[in-house]
C-alpha positions as CSV (number, residue, x, y, z in Angstrom):
1,M,113.6,96.3,116.7
2,A,114.4,95.4,113.1
3,T,113.6,91.7,113.5
4,N,110.2,92.5,114.9
5,L,109.4,94.8,112.0
6,L,110.6,92.4,109.2
7,K,107.2,90.7,109.2
8,Y,105.7,93.8,107.7
9,G,107.7,93.3,104.6
10,A,106.7,89.6,104.2
11,A,104.9,88.5,101.1
12,E,104.4,84.9,102.4
13,A,104.2,84.0,106.0
14,T,102.1,81.8,108.4
15,F,100.2,84.9,109.4
16,G,99.6,86.1,105.9
17,M,101.0,89.1,103.9
18,R,101.6,92.3,105.7
19,N,102.8,95.7,104.6
20,A,103.5,99.2,105.9
21,G,99.8,99.9,106.3
22,D,99.7,97.2,109.0
23,L,102.3,98.9,111.2
24,P,100.9,99.5,114.7
25,F,102.2,103.0,114.8
26,D,102.4,106.2,112.7
27,S,105.5,106.8,110.5
28,H,107.0,109.8,112.5
29,P,108.0,107.5,115.4
30,L,109.7,105.2,112.9
31,I,111.7,108.1,111.4
32,A,112.4,109.4,115.0
33,H,113.8,106.0,115.9
34,C,116.5,106.6,113.4
35,A,117.7,109.6,115.5
36,P,120.4,110.7,115.6
37,R,121.5,108.5,112.7
38,P,121.5,110.1,109.3
39,T,118.2,109.6,107.4
40,F,117.5,110.6,103.8
41,I,113.8,110.8,102.7
42,S,113.3,110.6,99.0
43,Y,110.1,110.9,96.9
44,G,109.1,111.2,93.3
45,I,105.9,112.9,92.0
46,P,102.7,111.2,90.9
47,E,102.6,113.0,87.6
48,S,105.7,111.1,86.6
49,G,104.6,107.7,87.9
50,A,105.0,107.8,91.7
51,A,102.0,106.2,93.5
52,N,99.2,108.7,94.4
53,C,98.8,107.0,97.8
54,L,102.3,108.1,99.0
55,N,101.2,111.4,100.4
56,Q,104.4,113.4,100.1
57,R,103.0,116.3,102.1
58,G,102.0,114.0,104.9
59,K,105.5,112.4,104.9
60,F,107.1,115.9,105.0
61,M,104.9,116.8,108.0
62,T,105.9,113.5,109.6
63,A,109.6,114.3,109.1
64,I,109.1,117.7,110.7
65,A,107.5,115.9,113.7
66,A,110.4,113.5,113.9
67,A,112.8,116.4,113.5
68,S,111.7,117.7,116.9
69,V,113.0,114.5,118.5
70,I,116.2,114.5,116.5
71,G,116.8,118.1,117.4
72,R,116.6,117.3,121.1
73,R,119.6,115.1,120.5
74,K,121.5,118.2,119.4
75,A,121.5,117.1,115.7
76,K,120.9,119.6,112.9
77,V,117.7,119.0,111.0
78,F,116.2,120.5,107.8
79,G,113.0,122.1,109.0
80,K,112.7,125.8,108.7
81,S,110.3,125.7,111.7
82,D,109.1,123.0,114.0
83,D,105.4,123.5,113.2
84,R,104.4,120.7,110.8
85,T,100.9,122.2,110.3
86,T,102.2,125.5,108.8
87,E,105.5,124.4,107.2
88,Q,105.1,124.3,103.4
89,L,106.2,121.3,101.3
90,P,109.4,122.3,99.5
91,K,109.3,122.8,95.8
92,V,110.0,119.7,93.7
93,N,113.8,119.3,93.2
94,E,114.5,121.6,96.2
95,K,117.0,119.9,98.4
96,L,117.1,120.1,102.2
97,L,120.4,118.3,102.8
98,D,122.1,120.3,105.6
99,G,121.2,118.1,108.5
100,V,121.2,114.5,109.7
101,L,117.6,114.4,108.4
102,A,117.5,115.1,104.7
103,W,114.6,115.6,102.3
104,R,114.3,115.8,98.5
105,Q,111.4,115.2,96.2
106,H,112.5,114.7,92.6
107,D,110.5,115.2,89.4
108,G,110.8,111.5,88.4
109,G,108.4,108.8,89.1
110,R,108.8,105.6,91.2
111,T,112.6,105.6,91.3
112,D,115.4,106.9,93.5
113,T,117.8,107.4,90.6
114,P,117.2,111.2,90.3
115,N,118.1,111.6,94.0
116,R,121.2,109.5,93.8
117,Q,123.8,112.3,93.3
118,H,122.1,114.3,96.1
119,F,122.1,111.3,98.4
120,D,125.8,110.7,97.7
121,E,126.6,114.4,98.4
122,W,124.6,114.3,101.7
123,A,125.9,110.9,102.8
124,N,129.6,111.8,102.2
125,R,129.1,115.0,104.3
126,S,127.1,113.2,107.0
127,Y,129.7,110.4,107.2
128,S,132.6,112.8,107.5
129,Q,130.7,114.6,110.4
130,I,130.3,111.4,112.4
131,K,133.5,109.6,111.3
132,G,135.4,110.7,114.4
133,R,132.6,109.6,116.7
134,L,132.5,106.2,115.0
135,E,136.2,105.7,115.2
136,F,136.1,106.5,118.9
137,A,133.2,104.2,119.5
138,C,135.0,101.3,117.7
139,R,138.1,101.7,119.9
140,K,136.2,101.1,123.1
């Protein structure tokens, strides 16, 4: 799958430049394809320099839609409910890091630095939860 999607990050190619807006599907299937692998979704806020076109609320709704797929695989997700139309966007700097799908919107701009310590905390916990399964799979 990854080799087929690399063209959407190409600046120069025989077919021209493409970006995420050219993807032939919505973003929640892309997030759901990560299931049940740990996925951390991080955003800044436009007031501090993040692009206005990012649509953090829409991406949170997308993550909740993807969480329903991840949840079917018996993995814990962050959503307080499965209804993406009524679930409220968490407050800025609120962390939802208890599941394989994690969310945090920081008060910085277009950077992931403010979320780094939260990502490390979540990644260490996520890795320790799947470490035994990884070791078993590698022995096969």
